C-alpha positions as CSV (number, residue, x, y, z in Angstrom):
1,X,-8.1,-32.6,60.5
2,X,-5.6,-29.6,59.7
3,X,-2.5,-30.4,58.2
4,X,0.9,-29.2,60.3
5,X,2.1,-26.1,58.2
6,X,5.7,-25.0,57.9
7,X,4.3,-21.4,57.3
8,X,2.7,-19.0,59.8
9,X,1.3,-15.4,59.7
10,X,4.1,-12.9,59.5
11,X,6.6,-15.1,57.7
12,X,8.3,-13.4,54.7
13,X,7.9,-15.4,51.7
14,X,8.8,-15.8,48.1
15,X,6.3,-17.0,44.7
16,X,8.2,-19.8,43.2
17,X,5.4,-20.6,40.6
18,X,2.6,-19.1,38.6
19,X,1.7,-15.4,37.3
20,X,3.3,-14.1,40.2
21,X,6.7,-15.8,40.1
22,X,9.4,-13.7,41.9
23,X,7.2,-11.6,43.8
24,X,7.7,-11.3,47.4
25,X,5.4,-10.6,50.7
26,X,4.1,-11.3,54.1
27,X,1.7,-14.1,54.9
28,X,-1.4,-12.4,56.0
29,X,-3.8,-15.4,56.8
30,X,-3.4,-19.1,56.7
31,X,-5.8,-21.8,55.6
32,X,-4.5,-25.1,57.2
33,X,-7.3,-27.3,55.8
34,X,-6.7,-26.4,52.3
35,X,-2.9,-25.5,52.5
36,X,-3.4,-22.2,51.2
37,X,-2.6,-18.6,52.4
38,X,-2.9,-15.0,51.6
39,X,0.0,-13.2,50.9
40,X,0.4,-9.4,51.2
41,X,0.7,-7.8,47.3
42,X,0.6,-11.3,45.6
43,X,-2.3,-13.1,43.5
44,X,-4.4,-10.1,43.1
45,X,-7.9,-10.2,41.9
46,X,-10.5,-7.9,41.0
47,X,-13.9,-8.1,42.8
48,X,-17.3,-6.3,41.6
49,X,-18.9,-5.4,44.7
50,X,-22.7,-4.4,45.2
51,X,-23.6,-1.2,46.9
52,X,-24.7,-1.8,50.5
53,X,-25.3,0.6,53.4
54,X,-21.4,0.7,54.3
55,X,-19.8,0.2,51.3
56,X,-20.3,2.2,47.6
57,X,-20.7,-0.2,44.5
58,X,-17.5,-0.3,42.5
59,X,-14.6,-2.8,41.5
60,X,-12.2,-3.9,44.7
61,X,-8.9,-5.0,44.2
62,X,-7.9,-7.9,46.8
63,X,-5.1,-10.8,47.4
64,X,-6.8,-14.2,46.9
65,X,-5.3,-17.4,48.5
66,X,-2.6,-19.2,47.0
67,X,-1.2,-22.7,47.7
68,X,1.7,-23.3,49.9
69,X,3.6,-25.4,47.5
70,X,4.2,-22.2,45.2
71,X,5.8,-20.4,47.9
72,X,9.4,-20.4,49.6
73,X,10.3,-18.7,52.8
74,X,13.1,-16.0,52.9
75,X,16.0,-16.6,54.3
76,X,16.5,-13.7,56.9
77,X,20.4,-14.2,56.5
78,X,20.5,-14.0,52.8
79,X,17.3,-13.1,51.4
80,X,17.3,-15.8,49.3
81,X,14.8,-18.5,49.1
82,X,15.1,-21.7,51.4
83,X,13.5,-24.5,52.9
84,X,12.7,-24.9,56.6
85,X,13.6,-27.4,59.2
86,X,12.7,-27.8,62.8
87,X,14.9,-28.1,65.7
88,X,15.1,-28.3,69.8
89,X,17.1,-25.5,70.9
90,X,19.4,-26.1,74.4
91,X,16.7,-24.3,76.5
92,X,14.0,-26.8,75.3
93,X,12.3,-24.5,72.6
94,X,11.4,-26.0,69.3
95,X,11.9,-23.5,66.6
96,X,12.0,-23.2,62.8
97,X,15.2,-22.5,60.8
98,X,16.4,-21.7,57.5
99,X,18.2,-24.8,55.8
100,X,20.3,-22.5,53.6
101,X,21.9,-20.6,56.5
102,X,21.0,-22.2,59.6
103,X,19.6,-19.0,60.8
104,X,16.7,-19.3,63.4
105,X,13.2,-18.0,61.8
106,X,11.3,-17.9,65.0
107,X,11.9,-15.5,67.9
């Protein structure tokens, strides 16, 4: 069974640990089963590709997945790392909010 994550595609995050500590980016893809995500411009690796009919041979640089425990959301109000909570609004919607400022993350 997949885990319930507080991170979604399109969220702005910052890296809190590892070789890319301090870098920020946007989540491109989420893997809930393994608690990992792919972040734009973070955890770049080199892949040596074999030639095929559609792709030339060479070394391609691409993003590898990173564990969610090494990431923190960016507060939309202060642009600082923050934790995320959930609350139910008066109109009945369940939304995520930044615990640092109280600002709603979901639109």
